[in-house]
N, C-alpha and C positions, 0 to 999 in steps of 0.2 A: 302472563297474558295481559293482566290489567295494566302493568307498567308499560307494555308495548303500546296499547291503545292510548294511554295517557301521553306517551311520547309523540304519537302520530296525530293527536287531536287537540291537545291543550297548548295554549300559548301562541297560537297562530293568529296574531292580531294585526300583522302588518300587511295591508292589501296592496296588490299591484294590479292594475287594469290591463289585461292582455286582449288584443284584437281577436285572438283565436279561442282562448279558453275562458274569457270573462275575468272575474276576480280570482286572483291567485294569492293565497295567504302564506306568509312566512312568519317564523318567530323573529324576535328582535335579533337573536344571534345570527340567523340565516340572512336577515335583511342587511346586517353589517357586512356580510361577505360580498353582496352585490354593489356595495358602495366602495369597495376596496379598489385600489389602482389597477391591480392585475385583471380584475373583472371588468372594470370600466373600459379597458382596452378593447374588449369584445364588442362594445357598443360602437366602435369605430372600424369594424370589419363587416362588410356585407356578407351575409350567409351564402349568397350565390355568386359572389364576385361580379363578373361582367354581364351576368344574365339580364341586368336592367336595360341593356342596349336593345334587347329583343322584347323583354317584358318590363316596361317602365315601372311597374309596381314592385318589382323585386329588389327593394332597397332595405329589406328587413335585415337585422343584424344577428351575429352570433350570440350577443347578450340576450336578445329576446328569445331566441331558440333555446338557450341554456335554461332560462327561467321556465320555459314550457316543458323541458325535459324533467326538471325538478318537480313540476306540478304533476305530471303523469307518473313519475316514480312514486310520489306520495300516494296517489290514487291506487297505483298497482299494489303497493305494500298493504294498504288498508284492506283491499280485496283479498290478498293472500293470507293476511293475518286472520281474517274471518274464516278462512278455510283451513286453518291449522298451522300456518307458518310460524306463529308465535312460539311454538315449542322449541325452536332452535335459534331464536333471535334475542338480542339484548337491546336495551334502550340506547346504549352508546353506539352499537352497531347500526341501528336504524338511522340515527342522526348522521353517522359516518356515510351511509349509503346516500342519504338525501344530499349531503354535501358533495359527494362524488358526482351525482347527477347534475347538480347545479354548476360544478366547477370542471366538468369533464373536457371542456374545450379551452381551458386557460392557456395551454401551450400551442393552440392551433395557429397555423401560418395564415398570413393575410391573403387576400385575393383568391379565395376558394382553394382549388387544388393545383394551382400553377407550380407550386414548389414540391409536389408530391414525389416526382421522380428524381429530385436532386439528392446528392449525397449528404443528407441532413439527419439529425437525430429525429426519431419518430415523435410526433406531437404528443402522444400519450406519455412518453418518457419525460418530455419537457413539462407537461402538466403536473406529473407526480413531483418533479423537482420544485416547481412553484408552490405546490401544496405543502411541501416539507420545509419551506423557508418562510421567513417573516415577510409580510404580515399575515399571510394566509394560515400558517401553522397555528398561531395563537387564536385567530378568528374561528377556525374549525373547532379548536378545543373550547373556546368560549361559547360556541353554539351547542356544545354537549357531545361532540364527536371526537374520534381518535384520528389525528392527522395521518398516522402511519397506515391505518386501515383504509382511510379515504384514498390515499395515494395508491395503495395496493389494489383497490377496486378498479381504479382507472388504468393503471399499468400492471398488467397481470404478470409481468416479469419480475416484479418485486416480491420478496418473501412475504407471503400472507398467511403462512401456516397451512396446515391441512385440516383445520377445523371446518365444520359444515358452514358456518356463517359467512366467512369471507368468500368462499367458493360460490355460495348461493348468490351473494350480491353481484359478483363478477358476471355470472350467467344472466342475471336479471338485466344488467346494464348493456349487455351485448348479446343479441340473439335475433330470432326471426320476428318476434313481437316485442322488441325492447322499447322503452319510452323514448329513446333517441330517434328511432325510425318513425314511431307514431307521431312525434312532433314534427320532424322535418318534412315528411310527406304531406301532412295536412297543412303546415305553415307555408311551405314553398308553393303548393297549389293555390292557396288562398291569395298570396301576394302576387303570383304570376297571373291570376285570373283564369286558371285552367281547372277542369274538373277531375283530372286524372288521379290526384293524390289523396282525395278525401277518404277517410277511414271511419268506420263506426266504432269509436273507442269504447263506448259503453258496452256494446255487444261483445267486443274482444275481451274486455276485462271479465265479463261474466262467464267466459268459457276457459279461463286460465285457472290452473290449480297448482299449488306449491308442491315442489319435490326437492328434498334437501340435497340431492345429488345432481339433478338435471336443471335446477332452477325453477322452471315451470313446465307443465305439460298441458296439453289441451284435450278436450273431449271431441268426439267426432263432429259435433255441431259447430265446432270452432274451425273446422277445415276451410270453409269458405272465407273466413277472415284472413287466413294465411294466404290463400289464393289471391285475395284482393290486394294484400300487401305486395305480393310478388308481381302481379300484373301492373299495379300502380307504379311500382319502382321501375319496371320496364318502360312504361309510357313516359314517366318523368325524365328518365335518361334520354329517351328517344326525342322528346319534344322540347325539353328544357335544359337539363344538365349538359347534354352533349349536342345541342343545337350547333350547326356549322359556324355561326358567327361567334358563339360563346367559345367554341374550340379554337377559332382563329385568334381571338384576343388572348386566351390562355396560352396558346402555343407561342405567340409573339413574346409575351412576358417571360415565358419559360426559356426561350432561346436566348434572350438577353441575359438572364441569370446564369444559364449554363456557360455562355461565353465569358462572363465576368469571373465565375468560379474557376474555369479551366485556365484562364490567363492570370489568375492571382490578383485581379483587381478587387475581387470580393472574397471574403472568407466566410465559411458557414456561420460562424457566430454573429456575423453582421446581419443575418436574416432572422435571428431569433428575437422575439418580443416586439416585432413591428406590427403596426396596423396598416390599413390600405394606403393611407396618405404617406406614412413613413416609408413604405416600400417604393412608391413612385418618387418620393423625395430622395431616397438613397440612389436610385438609378439616374436621377437628374443631376445629382451633385458629383457623380463619379464619371471618370473619363474612360469610355470604351466604345469602339465603333458599333457595337450591337445595341447599346443602350438607347439609341434613337427609336428602337422598336417600341419601348415602353412609352416614349413620348407620343408616338403615333397612336397607340392604344388609348392613351389619356385624351387625345384629341379626336377620337372616334374614327380614325383612318385605319380600318382593318384590312388585312390581307384577304384576298378572294380565292375561292376554290376553283382549281382548274382540273382536278381529277379526284375521284374517290372510288374505292373498291374494298371488298371485305378483307379483313386481316386473315392471313393463312399462317398458322404456326410453322409450317415447313418452309414456305417460301420467304417469309418476312421476319424470321427469327432475329436477324441481325439488327432490325429496327428497334428492338427492345433495349439495345445498348445505345445510350444517348451519344456516346462518342462516335460510334459507327454511323449513327443516324446523321450527325453533322457532316461526316464525309460523304454520305449519299446525297445530302442536300447540295454540297459544293459541286459534286460530280454532275448532278442533274442541272444545276445552274449553268455549268460550262457547256453541257450538251445542248441546252436551249438558247445559248448565245449565238449571235450572228456576227460576222466580221464588222468590227467597228462599233458593235453594240453589245458589249460584254455585260453579262449579268453577274453581279457580285454574289458570293455565297449567302449573304444575308437576305437575298431577294426571294429565296425559296425556303419553305418550311414544310417538312413532312411531319404530319401529326398522327399519332396512334394512341387511342384511348388506353388508359391503364387497365389492368385486369379488374373485373368486377365480379362480385359473388352474390348469389341469391340464396340466402340462408334457408335451408330446409331441414334443419336438425332438430326441430321440435318433436317430442314424443307424443303420439296420439294414444291416450291411455286406454280407451275402450276398444281400439283396434289392435292394441298390443304391438305397435310398430312405430317406426319413425315416419315423419310426414312424407319423405321421398318414397316410402314403400306403401303408403296408405292408398285409400280409394281416390285420392286427388288426381286430377288430370295432369298436375305438374310433376310428372316423373322425371328422373335424371336426364333423359333424352330431351324432353321438352325444355327443361331449364337450360341445358347446354345450347339448344338452338336459339333461345332468347339471348343468351350471352353472345353467341356468334353473330347474330343479326345486328347487335349494337356496336361491335368493335369494327368500325369503319376507318380505314386509312384515308386521310385526306392530304392532298398536296395543295398548299397555299402559295400564292405569288403576290408580290408587291403590286398593288393596283396600278402603279405608274408604269409597270411593264406588262400588264395583263394582255392587252391587245397584241403587242408585238410578239409575246410568247405564243399566243394562240395562232398567230399567222406564220409561225415558223414552218417551213416546208416539211419538216419531219416531226412535227408536234405529236401527231397520233402514233406514229411509229415508235418514237422515243418513250412515250408513256406506256405503250403496249409492252415494250421490252422491260421497262422498269416494273410494271405490274407483275410480271412473271418471274423476274430475276433479281428482285431487290435484295435477296439474301446473299448474292455474290459480293465478295469484298473487292 
């Protein structure tokens, strides 16, 4: 136990001043990690991608977020060790977990989640690969951690053994009250100037208890904290993450990338290791008829919404296939064309938000059940309704053609038919 406390409390002499958490302290070994080239790339990626066009303050980076996650991970471990977690932790494991928290986004793609639906390697896998090669591998070891364990905490698909310690760390880094979520909700709300994401971190930590198999459990007094997280996440998606203008910019960049990949102008490996500027530079340097969409986004000329309606799993299932979605877009553009005024397939974009989860898997110790079965109002039906209310299909059009499209004599009829029968091929 004493060795664990020493690992978590001694040698943290390198301060970083953070807008959200104040002074954050690192050891010299951990500080070397944030000065590495792979980590510095994160300082050139906006955490919220194009959200700054709606909320001008939202220019914070994945680097700042990652440092915040590390800070909360350390605070979380200190609290859990005080409650008995030290019985199954090791000094090297503790440092490996702190490194995983700090480095968890190393492989993340630029421009928020524009690349999420593309046929690319998951960013957690890319992160683990970066951790296991130089210079990060040696830097993690130099900080006192085990690079293989750090990689396995981030990428749960890697062999991490069946020991208590690796599984415990994996569950800490990903869950309903994980340090990642506690940082991004608070940080995103602060920089966007909205009140929705603010969480009482001190209160949350005081009601978390270590469990070698479940990671953490909460007591009944912590239920409101989970409810706050769930509702805050809902509000942030509704007002910030999936704002219609943010969705427009994201969908435009995504359409350009899909077109480039499908036509062989781009290869998946071209998109790994880029920052925001690198992504737009790649699209400006390559020749493809859809790449002008990225140029429009960069210039602030976003497509506008001409229709929106709730996603229906039965009616709109084919939209989940990005190839079929492109064909639907081309067909809709043709239907909305007039003689002598043809709309190109690039003029219409159908946007459907990716699936979203509201984690309710925490165990409530004194109620003897999981959160979804507890006394909370957030039962599975309520959570399902929250998800359904967020997944809105939007049809965007090039603003150069907006008025002409809306004046089409069969505009309402065409959209009505498309709303009900988009699943037809």
